[in-house]
mmCIF file of the N, C-alpha and C atoms, coordinates in Angstrom:
data_MODEL
# 
_entry.id   MODEL 
# 
loop_
_atom_site.group_PDB 
_atom_site.id 
_atom_site.type_symbol 
_atom_site.label_atom_id 
_atom_site.label_alt_id 
_atom_site.label_comp_id 
_atom_site.label_asym_id 
_atom_site.label_entity_id 
_atom_site.label_seq_id 
_atom_site.pdbx_PDB_ins_code 
_atom_site.Cartn_x 
_atom_site.Cartn_y 
_atom_site.Cartn_z 
_atom_site.occupancy 
_atom_site.B_iso_or_equiv 
_atom_site.pdbx_formal_charge 
_atom_site.auth_seq_id 
_atom_site.auth_comp_id 
_atom_site.auth_asym_id 
_atom_site.auth_atom_id 
_atom_site.pdbx_PDB_model_num 
ATOM 1   N N  . MET A 1 1  ? -39.719 186.941 299.136 1.00 0.00 ? 1  MET A N  1 
ATOM 2   C CA . MET A 1 1  ? -38.604 186.085 298.470 1.00 0.00 ? 1  MET A CA 1 
ATOM 3   C C  . MET A 1 1  ? -37.093 186.826 298.494 1.00 0.00 ? 1  MET A C  1 
ATOM 4   N N  . SER A 1 2  ? -36.613 185.728 299.089 1.00 0.00 ? 2  SER A N  1 
ATOM 5   C CA . SER A 1 2  ? -34.837 186.122 298.878 1.00 0.00 ? 2  SER A CA 1 
ATOM 6   C C  . SER A 1 2  ? -34.433 185.945 297.420 1.00 0.00 ? 2  SER A C  1 
ATOM 7   N N  . MET A 1 3  ? -33.053 186.413 297.505 1.00 0.00 ? 3  MET A N  1 
ATOM 8   C CA . MET A 1 3  ? -31.895 186.172 296.411 1.00 0.00 ? 3  MET A CA 1 
ATOM 9   C C  . MET A 1 3  ? -31.376 184.546 297.101 1.00 0.00 ? 3  MET A C  1 
ATOM 10  N N  . LYS A 1 4  ? -31.723 184.682 298.140 1.00 0.00 ? 4  LYS A N  1 
ATOM 11  C CA . LYS A 1 4  ? -30.956 182.930 298.394 1.00 0.00 ? 4  LYS A CA 1 
ATOM 12  C C  . LYS A 1 4  ? -31.713 181.601 297.794 1.00 0.00 ? 4  LYS A C  1 
ATOM 13  N N  . ASP A 1 5  ? -33.186 182.888 298.020 1.00 0.00 ? 5  ASP A N  1 
ATOM 14  C CA . ASP A 1 5  ? -34.252 181.104 297.053 1.00 0.00 ? 5  ASP A CA 1 
ATOM 15  C C  . ASP A 1 5  ? -34.604 181.535 295.820 1.00 0.00 ? 5  ASP A C  1 
ATOM 16  N N  . LEU A 1 6  ? -33.226 181.861 295.234 1.00 0.00 ? 6  LEU A N  1 
ATOM 17  C CA . LEU A 1 6  ? -33.347 182.123 293.601 1.00 0.00 ? 6  LEU A CA 1 
ATOM 18  C C  . LEU A 1 6  ? -31.933 180.966 293.443 1.00 0.00 ? 6  LEU A C  1 
ATOM 19  N N  . GLN A 1 7  ? -32.404 180.607 292.245 1.00 0.00 ? 7  GLN A N  1 
ATOM 20  C CA . GLN A 1 7  ? -30.725 180.298 291.738 1.00 0.00 ? 7  GLN A CA 1 
ATOM 21  C C  . GLN A 1 7  ? -30.824 181.137 289.936 1.00 0.00 ? 7  GLN A C  1 
ATOM 22  N N  . PRO A 1 8  ? -29.252 182.148 289.280 1.00 0.00 ? 8  PRO A N  1 
ATOM 23  C CA . PRO A 1 8  ? -29.301 181.711 288.429 1.00 0.00 ? 8  PRO A CA 1 
ATOM 24  C C  . PRO A 1 8  ? -29.876 180.195 286.856 1.00 0.00 ? 8  PRO A C  1 
ATOM 25  N N  . VAL A 1 9  ? -30.375 180.774 285.599 1.00 0.00 ? 9  VAL A N  1 
ATOM 26  C CA . VAL A 1 9  ? -30.510 179.802 284.974 1.00 0.00 ? 9  VAL A CA 1 
ATOM 27  C C  . VAL A 1 9  ? -30.581 180.277 283.945 1.00 0.00 ? 9  VAL A C  1 
ATOM 28  N N  . CYS A 1 10 ? -30.076 179.266 282.666 1.00 0.00 ? 10 CYS A N  1 
ATOM 29  C CA . CYS A 1 10 ? -29.679 179.793 281.567 1.00 0.00 ? 10 CYS A CA 1 
ATOM 30  C C  . CYS A 1 10 ? -31.596 180.205 280.486 1.00 0.00 ? 10 CYS A C  1 
ATOM 31  N N  . SER A 1 11 ? -31.607 180.483 279.898 1.00 0.00 ? 11 SER A N  1 
ATOM 32  C CA . SER A 1 11 ? -32.862 181.593 279.657 1.00 0.00 ? 11 SER A CA 1 
ATOM 33  C C  . SER A 1 11 ? -33.615 180.566 278.445 1.00 0.00 ? 11 SER A C  1 
ATOM 34  N N  . GLU A 1 12 ? -32.126 180.011 277.598 1.00 0.00 ? 12 GLU A N  1 
ATOM 35  C CA . GLU A 1 12 ? -33.066 178.743 276.855 1.00 0.00 ? 12 GLU A CA 1 
ATOM 36  C C  . GLU A 1 12 ? -33.707 177.313 276.856 1.00 0.00 ? 12 GLU A C  1 
ATOM 37  N N  . CYS A 1 13 ? -32.281 176.563 277.626 1.00 0.00 ? 13 CYS A N  1 
ATOM 38  C CA . CYS A 1 13 ? -32.353 175.277 278.294 1.00 0.00 ? 13 CYS A CA 1 
ATOM 39  C C  . CYS A 1 13 ? -32.421 175.331 280.217 1.00 0.00 ? 13 CYS A C  1 
ATOM 40  N N  . GLU A 1 14 ? -32.036 176.536 280.711 1.00 0.00 ? 14 GLU A N  1 
ATOM 41  C CA . GLU A 1 14 ? -32.626 175.901 282.407 1.00 0.00 ? 14 GLU A CA 1 
ATOM 42  C C  . GLU A 1 14 ? -31.552 175.590 282.779 1.00 0.00 ? 14 GLU A C  1 
ATOM 43  N N  . SER A 1 15 ? -30.754 175.269 281.976 1.00 0.00 ? 15 SER A N  1 
ATOM 44  C CA . SER A 1 15 ? -29.201 175.052 283.282 1.00 0.00 ? 15 SER A CA 1 
ATOM 45  C C  . SER A 1 15 ? -28.796 175.553 284.150 1.00 0.00 ? 15 SER A C  1 
ATOM 46  N N  . PRO A 1 16 ? -28.389 175.620 285.327 1.00 0.00 ? 16 PRO A N  1 
ATOM 47  C CA . PRO A 1 16 ? -27.446 176.373 286.104 1.00 0.00 ? 16 PRO A CA 1 
ATOM 48  C C  . PRO A 1 16 ? -26.531 176.795 285.684 1.00 0.00 ? 16 PRO A C  1 
ATOM 49  N N  . GLU A 1 17 ? -25.666 175.944 284.796 1.00 0.00 ? 17 GLU A N  1 
ATOM 50  C CA . GLU A 1 17 ? -24.678 175.733 283.903 1.00 0.00 ? 17 GLU A CA 1 
ATOM 51  C C  . GLU A 1 17 ? -23.921 176.541 282.946 1.00 0.00 ? 17 GLU A C  1 
ATOM 52  N N  . ILE A 1 18 ? -23.534 177.827 284.182 1.00 0.00 ? 18 ILE A N  1 
ATOM 53  C CA . ILE A 1 18 ? -23.589 179.571 283.732 1.00 0.00 ? 18 ILE A CA 1 
ATOM 54  C C  . ILE A 1 18 ? -22.415 179.269 284.423 1.00 0.00 ? 18 ILE A C  1 
ATOM 55  N N  . SER A 1 19 ? -21.889 180.662 283.858 1.00 0.00 ? 19 SER A N  1 
ATOM 56  C CA . SER A 1 19 ? -20.095 181.132 283.385 1.00 0.00 ? 19 SER A CA 1 
ATOM 57  C C  . SER A 1 19 ? -20.978 182.553 283.849 1.00 0.00 ? 19 SER A C  1 
ATOM 58  N N  . PHE A 1 20 ? -20.090 183.127 284.240 1.00 0.00 ? 20 PHE A N  1 
ATOM 59  C CA . PHE A 1 20 ? -20.428 185.002 284.343 1.00 0.00 ? 20 PHE A CA 1 
ATOM 60  C C  . PHE A 1 20 ? -19.127 185.645 283.550 1.00 0.00 ? 20 PHE A C  1 
ATOM 61  N N  . GLU A 1 21 ? -18.642 186.773 282.983 1.00 0.00 ? 21 GLU A N  1 
ATOM 62  C CA . GLU A 1 21 ? -17.376 187.877 283.373 1.00 0.00 ? 21 GLU A CA 1 
ATOM 63  C C  . GLU A 1 21 ? -17.816 188.543 284.379 1.00 0.00 ? 21 GLU A C  1 
ATOM 64  N N  . ALA A 1 22 ? -16.638 188.812 285.529 1.00 0.00 ? 22 ALA A N  1 
ATOM 65  C CA . ALA A 1 22 ? -16.640 189.342 286.208 1.00 0.00 ? 22 ALA A CA 1 
ATOM 66  C C  . ALA A 1 22 ? -15.848 190.445 286.747 1.00 0.00 ? 22 ALA A C  1 
ATOM 67  N N  . LEU A 1 23 ? -15.323 191.473 287.933 1.00 0.00 ? 23 LEU A N  1 
ATOM 68  C CA . LEU A 1 23 ? -14.456 191.886 288.227 1.00 0.00 ? 23 LEU A CA 1 
ATOM 69  C C  . LEU A 1 23 ? -14.149 191.392 289.416 1.00 0.00 ? 23 LEU A C  1 
ATOM 70  N N  . VAL A 1 24 ? -12.545 191.236 289.617 1.00 0.00 ? 24 VAL A N  1 
ATOM 71  C CA . VAL A 1 24 ? -12.592 191.134 290.918 1.00 0.00 ? 24 VAL A CA 1 
ATOM 72  C C  . VAL A 1 24 ? -11.306 192.152 291.655 1.00 0.00 ? 24 VAL A C  1 
ATOM 73  N N  . HIS A 1 25 ? -10.911 191.890 292.520 1.00 0.00 ? 25 HIS A N  1 
ATOM 74  C CA . HIS A 1 25 ? -10.257 192.407 293.175 1.00 0.00 ? 25 HIS A CA 1 
ATOM 75  C C  . HIS A 1 25 ? -9.462  191.788 294.161 1.00 0.00 ? 25 HIS A C  1 
ATOM 76  N N  . TRP A 1 26 ? -8.110  192.275 294.451 1.00 0.00 ? 26 TRP A N  1 
ATOM 77  C CA . TRP A 1 26 ? -7.746  191.161 295.498 1.00 0.00 ? 26 TRP A CA 1 
ATOM 78  C C  . TRP A 1 26 ? -7.600  191.933 297.147 1.00 0.00 ? 26 TRP A C  1 
ATOM 79  N N  . ASN A 1 27 ? -8.376  190.759 297.766 1.00 0.00 ? 27 ASN A N  1 
ATOM 80  C CA . ASN A 1 27 ? -8.021  190.925 299.120 1.00 0.00 ? 27 ASN A CA 1 
ATOM 81  C C  . ASN A 1 27 ? -6.755  190.597 299.793 1.00 0.00 ? 27 ASN A C  1 
ATOM 82  N N  . ALA A 1 28 ? -5.365  191.281 300.412 1.00 0.00 ? 28 ALA A N  1 
ATOM 83  C CA . ALA A 1 28 ? -4.269  191.102 300.966 1.00 0.00 ? 28 ALA A CA 1 
ATOM 84  C C  . ALA A 1 28 ? -4.664  190.361 302.362 1.00 0.00 ? 28 ALA A C  1 
ATOM 85  N N  . GLU A 1 29 ? -5.822  191.511 302.675 1.00 0.00 ? 29 GLU A N  1 
ATOM 86  C CA . GLU A 1 29 ? -5.729  190.088 304.326 1.00 0.00 ? 29 GLU A CA 1 
ATOM 87  C C  . GLU A 1 29 ? -6.276  189.115 304.242 1.00 0.00 ? 29 GLU A C  1 
ATOM 88  N N  . VAL A 1 30 ? -6.898  188.427 303.202 1.00 0.00 ? 30 VAL A N  1 
ATOM 89  C CA . VAL A 1 30 ? -7.228  186.768 303.505 1.00 0.00 ? 30 VAL A CA 1 
ATOM 90  C C  . VAL A 1 30 ? -6.759  186.213 302.374 1.00 0.00 ? 30 VAL A C  1 
ATOM 91  N N  . MET A 1 31 ? -5.672  187.106 301.638 1.00 0.00 ? 31 MET A N  1 
ATOM 92  C CA . MET A 1 31 ? -4.642  186.504 300.672 1.00 0.00 ? 31 MET A CA 1 
ATOM 93  C C  . MET A 1 31 ? -5.739  185.465 299.043 1.00 0.00 ? 31 MET A C  1 
ATOM 94  N N  . ASP A 1 32 ? -6.977  186.316 298.926 1.00 0.00 ? 32 ASP A N  1 
ATOM 95  C CA . ASP A 1 32 ? -7.479  185.776 297.263 1.00 0.00 ? 32 ASP A CA 1 
ATOM 96  C C  . ASP A 1 32 ? -8.382  187.061 296.791 1.00 0.00 ? 32 ASP A C  1 
ATOM 97  N N  . PHE A 1 33 ? -8.715  186.236 295.917 1.00 0.00 ? 33 PHE A N  1 
ATOM 98  C CA . PHE A 1 33 ? -9.361  187.300 294.976 1.00 0.00 ? 33 PHE A CA 1 
ATOM 99  C C  . PHE A 1 33 ? -11.324 187.208 295.591 1.00 0.00 ? 33 PHE A C  1 
ATOM 100 N N  . GLU A 1 34 ? -11.621 188.294 295.671 1.00 0.00 ? 34 GLU A N  1 
ATOM 101 C CA . GLU A 1 34 ? -12.977 188.685 295.798 1.00 0.00 ? 34 GLU A CA 1 
ATOM 102 C C  . GLU A 1 34 ? -14.003 189.506 294.863 1.00 0.00 ? 34 GLU A C  1 
ATOM 103 N N  . VAL A 1 35 ? -15.183 188.569 294.179 1.00 0.00 ? 35 VAL A N  1 
ATOM 104 C CA . VAL A 1 35 ? -16.273 189.761 293.261 1.00 0.00 ? 35 VAL A CA 1 
ATOM 105 C C  . VAL A 1 35 ? -16.475 190.726 293.819 1.00 0.00 ? 35 VAL A C  1 
ATOM 106 N N  . SER A 1 36 ? -15.796 192.236 292.990 1.00 0.00 ? 36 SER A N  1 
ATOM 107 C CA . SER A 1 36 ? -16.508 192.935 293.103 1.00 0.00 ? 36 SER A CA 1 
ATOM 108 C C  . SER A 1 36 ? -17.816 193.442 292.138 1.00 0.00 ? 36 SER A C  1 
ATOM 109 N N  . THR A 1 37 ? -17.964 192.865 290.971 1.00 0.00 ? 37 THR A N  1 
ATOM 110 C CA . THR A 1 37 ? -19.178 193.553 290.555 1.00 0.00 ? 37 THR A CA 1 
ATOM 111 C C  . THR A 1 37 ? -19.190 192.375 288.978 1.00 0.00 ? 37 THR A C  1 
ATOM 112 N N  . ILE A 1 38 ? -20.073 191.927 288.991 1.00 0.00 ? 38 ILE A N  1 
ATOM 113 C CA . ILE A 1 38 ? -20.633 190.648 288.378 1.00 0.00 ? 38 ILE A CA 1 
ATOM 114 C C  . ILE A 1 38 ? -21.393 191.333 286.220 1.00 0.00 ? 38 ILE A C  1 
ATOM 115 N N  . LEU A 1 39 ? -20.738 191.543 285.937 1.00 0.00 ? 39 LEU A N  1 
ATOM 116 C CA . LEU A 1 39 ? -20.507 192.023 284.729 1.00 0.00 ? 39 LEU A CA 1 
ATOM 117 C C  . LEU A 1 39 ? -22.083 192.021 283.322 1.00 0.00 ? 39 LEU A C  1 
ATOM 118 N N  . ASP A 1 40 ? -23.104 193.132 283.493 1.00 0.00 ? 40 ASP A N  1 
ATOM 119 C CA . ASP A 1 40 ? -24.446 192.498 282.965 1.00 0.00 ? 40 ASP A CA 1 
ATOM 120 C C  . ASP A 1 40 ? -24.644 191.509 281.644 1.00 0.00 ? 40 ASP A C  1 
ATOM 121 N N  . LYS A 1 41 ? -23.087 191.651 280.739 1.00 0.00 ? 41 LYS A N  1 
ATOM 122 C CA . LYS A 1 41 ? -23.040 191.108 279.340 1.00 0.00 ? 41 LYS A CA 1 
ATOM 123 C C  . LYS A 1 41 ? -21.930 189.563 279.414 1.00 0.00 ? 41 LYS A C  1 
ATOM 124 N N  . GLY A 1 42 ? -22.240 188.954 278.524 1.00 0.00 ? 42 GLY A N  1 
ATOM 125 C CA . GLY A 1 42 ? -20.898 187.540 278.619 1.00 0.00 ? 42 GLY A CA 1 
ATOM 126 C C  . GLY A 1 42 ? -21.021 185.947 279.779 1.00 0.00 ? 42 GLY A C  1 
ATOM 127 N N  . HIS A 1 43 ? -22.844 186.598 279.689 1.00 0.00 ? 43 HIS A N  1 
ATOM 128 C CA . HIS A 1 43 ? -22.609 185.230 280.420 1.00 0.00 ? 43 HIS A CA 1 
ATOM 129 C C  . HIS A 1 43 ? -22.669 183.742 279.379 1.00 0.00 ? 43 HIS A C  1 
ATOM 130 N N  . TYR A 1 44 ? -21.844 183.050 279.374 1.00 0.00 ? 44 TYR A N  1 
ATOM 131 C CA . TYR A 1 44 ? -22.086 181.854 278.619 1.00 0.00 ? 44 TYR A CA 1 
ATOM 132 C C  . TYR A 1 44 ? -22.920 180.321 279.911 1.00 0.00 ? 44 TYR A C  1 
ATOM 133 N N  . CYS A 1 45 ? -23.474 179.635 278.673 1.00 0.00 ? 45 CYS A N  1 
ATOM 134 C CA . CYS A 1 45 ? -24.180 178.338 279.151 1.00 0.00 ? 45 CYS A CA 1 
ATOM 135 C C  . CYS A 1 45 ? -23.408 176.997 278.394 1.00 0.00 ? 45 CYS A C  1 
ATOM 136 N N  . SER A 1 46 ? -22.639 176.456 279.822 1.00 0.00 ? 46 SER A N  1 
ATOM 137 C CA . SER A 1 46 ? -21.928 175.135 279.233 1.00 0.00 ? 46 SER A CA 1 
ATOM 138 C C  . SER A 1 46 ? -22.462 174.141 279.038 1.00 0.00 ? 46 SER A C  1 
ATOM 139 N N  . ALA A 1 47 ? -24.542 173.752 278.799 1.00 0.00 ? 47 ALA A N  1 
ATOM 140 C CA . ALA A 1 47 ? -25.424 172.901 279.061 1.00 0.00 ? 47 ALA A CA 1 
ATOM 141 C C  . ALA A 1 47 ? -25.263 173.584 276.807 1.00 0.00 ? 47 ALA A C  1 
ATOM 142 N N  . CYS A 1 48 ? -25.581 174.705 276.804 1.00 0.00 ? 48 CYS A N  1 
ATOM 143 C CA . CYS A 1 48 ? -26.096 175.091 275.314 1.00 0.00 ? 48 CYS A CA 1 
ATOM 144 C C  . CYS A 1 48 ? -24.328 175.054 274.345 1.00 0.00 ? 48 CYS A C  1 
ATOM 145 N N  . ASP A 1 49 ? -23.336 175.137 274.998 1.00 0.00 ? 49 ASP A N  1 
ATOM 146 C CA . ASP A 1 49 ? -22.240 175.939 275.113 1.00 0.00 ? 49 ASP A CA 1 
ATOM 147 C C  . ASP A 1 49 ? -21.960 177.246 273.598 1.00 0.00 ? 49 ASP A C  1 
ATOM 148 N N  . GLY A 1 50 ? -23.045 177.608 274.526 1.00 0.00 ? 50 GLY A N  1 
ATOM 149 C CA . GLY A 1 50 ? -22.330 179.432 274.062 1.00 0.00 ? 50 GLY A CA 1 
ATOM 150 C C  . GLY A 1 50 ? -23.428 180.171 274.850 1.00 0.00 ? 50 GLY A C  1 
ATOM 151 N N  . GLU A 1 51 ? -23.006 181.718 273.979 1.00 0.00 ? 51 GLU A N  1 
ATOM 152 C CA . GLU A 1 51 ? -23.627 182.591 275.395 1.00 0.00 ? 51 GLU A CA 1 
ATOM 153 C C  . GLU A 1 51 ? -25.026 182.371 275.021 1.00 0.00 ? 51 GLU A C  1 
ATOM 154 N N  . CYS A 1 52 ? -25.567 183.101 276.798 1.00 0.00 ? 52 CYS A N  1 
ATOM 155 C CA . CYS A 1 52 ? -27.404 183.126 277.120 1.00 0.00 ? 52 CYS A CA 1 
ATOM 156 C C  . CYS A 1 52 ? -27.613 184.293 277.766 1.00 0.00 ? 52 CYS A C  1 
ATOM 157 N N  . SER A 1 53 ? -28.591 184.240 277.568 1.00 0.00 ? 53 SER A N  1 
ATOM 158 C CA . SER A 1 53 ? -29.177 185.522 278.947 1.00 0.00 ? 53 SER A CA 1 
ATOM 159 C C  . SER A 1 53 ? -29.563 184.371 280.046 1.00 0.00 ? 53 SER A C  1 
ATOM 160 N N  . ILE A 1 54 ? -29.482 185.644 281.179 1.00 0.00 ? 54 ILE A N  1 
ATOM 161 C CA . ILE A 1 54 ? -30.034 184.380 282.040 1.00 0.00 ? 54 ILE A CA 1 
ATOM 162 C C  . ILE A 1 54 ? -31.981 184.958 282.709 1.00 0.00 ? 54 ILE A C  1 
ATOM 163 N N  . ASP A 1 55 ? -31.921 183.770 283.176 1.00 0.00 ? 55 ASP A N  1 
ATOM 164 C CA . ASP A 1 55 ? -33.388 184.076 283.892 1.00 0.00 ? 55 ASP A CA 1 
ATOM 165 C C  . ASP A 1 55 ? -32.832 183.524 285.711 1.00 0.00 ? 55 ASP A C  1 
ATOM 166 N N  . TRP A 1 56 ? -34.050 183.846 286.427 1.00 0.00 ? 56 TRP A N  1 
ATOM 167 C CA . TRP A 1 56 ? -33.387 183.803 287.938 1.00 0.00 ? 56 TRP A CA 1 
ATOM 168 C C  . TRP A 1 56 ? -34.727 182.615 288.346 1.00 0.00 ? 56 TRP A C  1 
ATOM 169 N N  . LYS A 1 57 ? -34.690 181.385 288.734 1.00 0.00 ? 57 LYS A N  1 
ATOM 170 C CA . LYS A 1 57 ? -35.747 180.376 288.866 1.00 0.00 ? 57 LYS A CA 1 
ATOM 171 C C  . LYS A 1 57 ? -35.650 179.875 290.532 1.00 0.00 ? 57 LYS A C  1 
ATOM 172 N N  . LYS A 1 58 ? -37.332 179.688 291.061 1.00 0.00 ? 58 LYS A N  1 
ATOM 173 C CA . LYS A 1 58 ? -36.872 179.740 292.185 1.00 0.00 ? 58 LYS A CA 1 
ATOM 174 C C  . LYS A 1 58 ? -36.435 178.134 292.820 1.00 0.00 ? 58 LYS A C  1 
ATOM 175 N N  . ILE A 1 59 ? -35.358 177.603 294.010 1.00 0.00 ? 59 ILE A N  1 
ATOM 176 C CA . ILE A 1 59 ? -35.038 177.432 293.862 1.00 0.00 ? 59 ILE A CA 1 
ATOM 177 C C  . ILE A 1 59 ? -35.550 176.494 294.588 1.00 0.00 ? 59 ILE A C  1 
ATOM 178 N N  . SER A 1 60 ? -36.468 174.954 294.421 1.00 0.00 ? 60 SER A N  1 
ATOM 179 C CA . SER A 1 60 ? -37.119 174.153 294.882 1.00 0.00 ? 60 SER A CA 1 
ATOM 180 C C  . SER A 1 60 ? -36.405 172.905 295.727 1.00 0.00 ? 60 SER A C  1 
ATOM 181 N N  . GLU A 1 61 ? -37.097 172.562 296.418 1.00 0.00 ? 61 GLU A N  1 
ATOM 182 C CA . GLU A 1 61 ? -36.250 171.563 297.868 1.00 0.00 ? 61 GLU A CA 1 
ATOM 183 C C  . GLU A 1 61 ? -35.783 170.271 296.823 1.00 0.00 ? 61 GLU A C  1 
ATOM 184 N N  . SER A 1 62 ? -36.232 169.928 295.957 1.00 0.00 ? 62 SER A N  1 
ATOM 185 C CA . SER A 1 62 ? -35.656 168.649 294.804 1.00 0.00 ? 62 SER A CA 1 
ATOM 186 C C  . SER A 1 62 ? -34.533 169.362 294.293 1.00 0.00 ? 62 SER A C  1 
ATOM 187 N N  . ASP A 1 63 ? -33.694 170.503 294.477 1.00 0.00 ? 63 ASP A N  1 
ATOM 188 C CA . ASP A 1 63 ? -32.921 170.997 293.546 1.00 0.00 ? 63 ASP A CA 1 
ATOM 189 C C  . ASP A 1 63 ? -31.941 171.186 294.604 1.00 0.00 ? 63 ASP A C  1 
ATOM 190 N N  . GLU A 1 64 ? -31.983 171.294 296.006 1.00 0.00 ? 64 GLU A N  1 
ATOM 191 C CA . GLU A 1 64 ? -31.091 171.394 296.840 1.00 0.00 ? 64 GLU A CA 1 
ATOM 192 C C  . GLU A 1 64 ? -31.080 169.695 297.294 1.00 0.00 ? 64 GLU A C  1 
ATOM 193 N N  . GLU A 1 65 ? -31.328 169.011 297.450 1.00 0.00 ? 65 GLU A N  1 
ATOM 194 C CA . GLU A 1 65 ? -30.556 168.006 297.664 1.00 0.00 ? 65 GLU A CA 1 
ATOM 195 C C  . GLU A 1 65 ? -30.021 166.814 296.732 1.00 0.00 ? 65 GLU A C  1 
ATOM 196 N N  . GLU A 1 66 ? -30.070 168.051 295.475 1.00 0.00 ? 66 GLU A N  1 
ATOM 197 C CA . GLU A 1 66 ? -29.103 167.696 294.937 1.00 0.00 ? 66 GLU A CA 1 
ATOM 198 C C  . GLU A 1 66 ? -27.965 167.043 295.073 1.00 0.00 ? 66 GLU A C  1 
# 
């Protein structure tokens, strides 16, 4: 199983509506920001409206259809 078969979800409610703190850098060739590092802490769940831990859940076919 590859990372493309998994998605991060909130460990409390299993919502995929989570945000991560990350470091980004400016790529002058494409004139856009690129994520360089996702930080290990500071995850936020919009569904729970608070900080959360992350679990990795296998993406099912029904998840892909939504």
